[in-house]
MIKEBA-159471 format. One line per 10 residues: number of its first residue (from 1); their letters; for each residue x, y, z of C-alpha. Coordinates in steps of 0.2 Angstrom, whole numbers, plus 5000, padded with zeros to 4 digits. Layout:
residues N
NUM	a	X,Y,Z  ...
***
This chain:
residues 380
1	mifyvvskkv	5650,5633,5906  5646,5638,5888  5629,5633,5881  5627,5631,5862  5610,5634,5854  5607,5622,5840  5599,5630,5825  5583,5622,5819  5585,5614,5802  5573,5610,5788
11	misageasge	5576,5602,5771  5564,5604,5757  5563,5594,5741  5554,5602,5727  5557,5594,5709  5546,5604,5698  5542,5623,5694  5525,5623,5703  5532,5613,5718  5547,5626,5719
21	lygamlsrev	5534,5640,5720  5525,5631,5734  5542,5628,5743  5546,5647,5742  5530,5652,5749  5532,5639,5763  5550,5645,5767  5544,5663,5769  5531,5657,5782  5543,5646,5791
31	kklwpdiqif	5555,5660,5793  5542,5671,5800  5540,5658,5814  5558,5654,5817  5569,5668,5809  5585,5660,5813  5581,5643,5805  5592,5635,5792  5582,5629,5777  5591,5620,5763
41	giggpqmese	5586,5608,5749  5582,5605,5731  5573,5619,5721  5576,5634,5711  5577,5653,5710  5561,5657,5720  5566,5646,5734  5583,5654,5734  5576,5671,5735  5567,5666,5751
51	gvdliarisg	5584,5662,5759  5584,5643,5755  5602,5636,5753  5601,5625,5737  5610,5609,5738  5604,5605,5720  5595,5615,5707  5582,5608,5696  5581,5621,5683  5567,5614,5672
61	vigfteavrh	5552,5603,5673  5555,5585,5671  5539,5577,5666  5534,5559,5662  5540,5557,5645  5556,5567,5649  5562,5557,5664  5573,5544,5654  5583,5558,5645  5586,5566,5662
71	lgeirrifkk	5591,5550,5672  5609,5555,5674  5604,5572,5681  5591,5565,5693  5603,5552,5700  5616,5566,5703  5603,5576,5712  5597,5561,5722  5615,5558,5728  5617,5576,5734
81	akealinkkp	5600,5574,5743  5606,5558,5752  5622,5566,5757  5613,5581,5764  5601,5570,5774  5616,5562,5782  5628,5576,5784  5616,5591,5788  5604,5580,5798  5588,5591,5796
91	dililidypd	5575,5591,5810  5562,5587,5797  5561,5584,5778  5547,5592,5768  5543,5583,5752  5533,5593,5738  5525,5583,5725  5537,5575,5712  5532,5557,5719  5545,5545,5712
101	fnmalakkak	5560,5555,5717  5553,5561,5734  5546,5544,5739  5564,5536,5736  5571,5551,5747  5558,5547,5760  5565,5530,5762  5583,5537,5766  5575,5549,5778  5565,5536,5787
111	aakipilyyv	5581,5525,5789  5590,5541,5796  5575,5543,5808  5571,5560,5801  5553,5565,5802  5544,5568,5785  5530,5579,5780  5523,5577,5762  5515,5593,5756  5506,5591,5739
121	spqvwawrsg	5505,5572,5740  5506,5560,5725  5490,5559,5715  5485,5542,5722  5467,5547,5718  5472,5546,5699  5483,5531,5698  5494,5519,5708  5483,5520,5724  5494,5507,5731
131	rvkklaslvn	5506,5521,5736  5495,5525,5750  5501,5510,5760  5519,5514,5756  5517,5532,5761  5509,5527,5777  5525,5517,5781  5537,5531,5777  5530,5548,5782  5523,5556,5797
141	kvavifpfev	5509,5567,5789  5502,5572,5772  5496,5589,5769  5484,5588,5754  5478,5602,5743  5462,5595,5736  5447,5591,5748  5443,5575,5739  5461,5568,5743  5457,5566,5762
151	ecykgsglqc	5446,5551,5758  5460,5542,5749  5470,5541,5766  5456,5535,5777  5459,5518,5785  5478,5519,5781  5483,5525,5798  5492,5540,5790  5488,5557,5796  5481,5568,5782
161	efvghpiaet	5474,5586,5782  5467,5596,5768  5476,5613,5769  5470,5621,5753  5479,5625,5737  5494,5637,5738  5489,5644,5721  5474,5652,5730  5486,5662,5741  5494,5670,5726
171	initktkeel	5478,5677,5718  5477,5695,5722  5470,5704,5707  5459,5719,5712  5460,5729,5696  5446,5730,5683  5448,5722,5666  5450,5740,5658  5464,5744,5671  5473,5727,5668
181	krdlgidphk	5472,5730,5649  5480,5747,5651  5494,5739,5662  5497,5726,5648  5498,5740,5635  5483,5734,5625  5467,5743,5620  5456,5745,5636  5440,5746,5626  5442,5730,5616
191	pvisllpgsr	5437,5713,5623  5451,5700,5625  5453,5681,5621  5468,5672,5629  5476,5657,5621  5487,5647,5633  5496,5631,5626  5505,5626,5641  5522,5630,5649  5532,5614,5646
201	pvelqrhlpl	5543,5614,5630  5534,5598,5624  5517,5606,5627  5522,5622,5617  5528,5611,5603  5512,5600,5602  5500,5614,5605  5507,5629,5595  5501,5624,5578  5483,5621,5585
211	irevaakihe	5483,5638,5594  5489,5647,5578  5474,5640,5569  5462,5645,5583  5469,5662,5582  5466,5663,5564  5448,5659,5566  5446,5672,5579  5454,5685,5569  5443,5681,5554
221	elpgfqivfp	5426,5678,5562  5428,5689,5578  5438,5704,5572  5432,5714,5587  5443,5704,5599  5461,5706,5604  5470,5689,5604  5483,5687,5618  5496,5674,5620  5502,5674,5638
231	lakgaelnee	5519,5664,5639  5523,5656,5656  5538,5660,5666  5553,5651,5659  5544,5646,5643  5552,5651,5626  5544,5654,5609  5555,5649,5595  5544,5655,5581  5536,5671,5575
241	lmdyitvfkn	5517,5673,5578  5505,5682,5567  5505,5701,5570  5487,5701,5577  5493,5690,5592  5500,5699,5607  5513,5689,5617  5516,5693,5635  5529,5685,5646  5526,5682,5665
251	rtreavacse	5509,5691,5664  5498,5676,5663  5487,5680,5678  5484,5698,5672  5480,5692,5654  5468,5679,5660  5459,5691,5672  5455,5703,5658  5449,5690,5646  5431,5687,5641
261	viavasgtvt	5435,5668,5638  5451,5658,5637  5457,5642,5628  5469,5633,5640  5480,5617,5640  5475,5606,5655  5485,5610,5670  5486,5620,5686  5482,5636,5676  5464,5630,5674
271	leaallgapm	5463,5632,5693  5470,5650,5692  5457,5654,5679  5443,5647,5690  5449,5658,5704  5449,5673,5693  5432,5669,5686  5437,5666,5668  5426,5655,5658  5436,5642,5648
281	vvfyklspvt	5438,5628,5636  5451,5615,5640  5461,5606,5628  5476,5594,5628  5486,5583,5616  5498,5569,5620  5508,5557,5610  5497,5542,5605  5507,5530,5616  5507,5541,5631
291	fylvkllvkn	5488,5544,5629  5485,5525,5628  5495,5522,5644  5486,5537,5653  5469,5529,5648  5475,5512,5654  5482,5518,5671  5472,5534,5676  5455,5531,5684  5448,5549,5683
301	rfaalvnlls	5433,5554,5673  5440,5571,5669  5457,5578,5664  5453,5596,5669  5457,5601,5687  5441,5612,5688  5430,5597,5683  5439,5585,5695  5436,5598,5709  5418,5600,5704
311	gkeivvellq	5414,5581,5702  5406,5585,5685  5410,5593,5668  5408,5612,5671  5420,5616,5657  5422,5607,5640  5437,5596,5638  5444,5593,5621  5457,5579,5621  5468,5571,5607
321	kdanpagifs	5458,5571,5590  5444,5582,5598  5457,5595,5602  5456,5603,5585  5454,5621,5579  5435,5619,5574  5430,5612,5591  5440,5624,5601  5433,5639,5592  5415,5633,5592
331	elkrilkdrt	5416,5631,5611  5424,5649,5613  5410,5656,5602  5397,5647,5613  5404,5654,5629  5403,5671,5621  5386,5670,5613  5376,5659,5625  5373,5670,5640  5365,5657,5651
341	yrnnmisnln	5378,5644,5647  5392,5657,5651  5384,5663,5668  5381,5645,5673  5400,5641,5670  5406,5656,5680  5394,5651,5694  5402,5634,5695  5419,5641,5694  5415,5653,5708
351	rigetlkdkr	5410,5638,5719  5428,5631,5717  5434,5647,5724  5423,5646,5739  5431,5630,5744  5448,5637,5744  5447,5656,5749  5448,5654,5768  5463,5642,5767  5481,5648,5769
361	psvrvasmig	5491,5632,5766  5508,5640,5767  5504,5646,5785  5496,5630,5790  5510,5619,5784  5523,5630,5792  5514,5627,5808  5513,5608,5805  5532,5608,5803  5533,5615,5821
371	eiagwnnast	5521,5602,5827  5530,5587,5819  5547,5593,5824  5541,5597,5842  5545,5616,5841  5528,5624,5843  5529,5623,5862  5548,5623,5864  5557,5638,5872  5571,5637,5860
***
């Protein structure tokens, strides 16, 4: 008699660049636990490099204002995802962020009786809190990355666990500022100010004129500083910048870590900056219509992730008309000149790091997969 060992199978759906990174990190840990496992799904090159068989590739970030233009692509990818659920029949489906797409996919998985783990859950704490009830009817467990999210799921009947933010796992800068500057090829003895306008094309388009003016003010009034422009992975700069601005690609973390202060577009990079202890001013501009809708629908007091995590304004947020060169430059100077203000900000940023430093979300979520699929105590 011949016995066949059925391979364990995991499907991951990650629709955006940050989720794709988390999917890659998770895949690495899953393969440590079950080396012969089959992992397939939706993602990009980072997941592919970790041995994930991509059934569909999302090459760029599809944001709120871009969804309509990409509707045809989204539908094609969703069709492939449905076919994979039916034909490949994974033992478990892992959903990472990207809520509208992934919650629709969860319905198909539920109908196919495939267990579901949602990692980096929808932002029900910000808007559309009614999705908690819908999630509870679809998924087996939610792994959340912010401690305040747990409260959102209380009373829903849905298992929820705070696992920590995966970005914290990637922070491994140990060099001094001088060493980092040498690695970057800039003057190790001159202080640095980094300007980060965002990674999405629409962010670059909207923020670049603002950043150019801020840089001009720094160059004129703070000539002893080096001005650094770290360009995120995949982002493209379509115009020349002044010669006193140094542009780096794929070196954002090193640039932030060696900076005395940064001006940064609101996003996950603010959390990275906090974990690196970099004081900052946060800015952001939206189209007037989108900003109106956000104000109408989103219930948060703050836009910056570091302020949300702290429950108070520890860094200044300059949004819409307040996001202007004079306002940003004034706050940069205050952080540099007011030692008490600066130290208090750094202390508050360090507290955020303390809540995340002992967590290893990729390891924990990999173990959750085994728990939900019933593999952790299985002999095969």
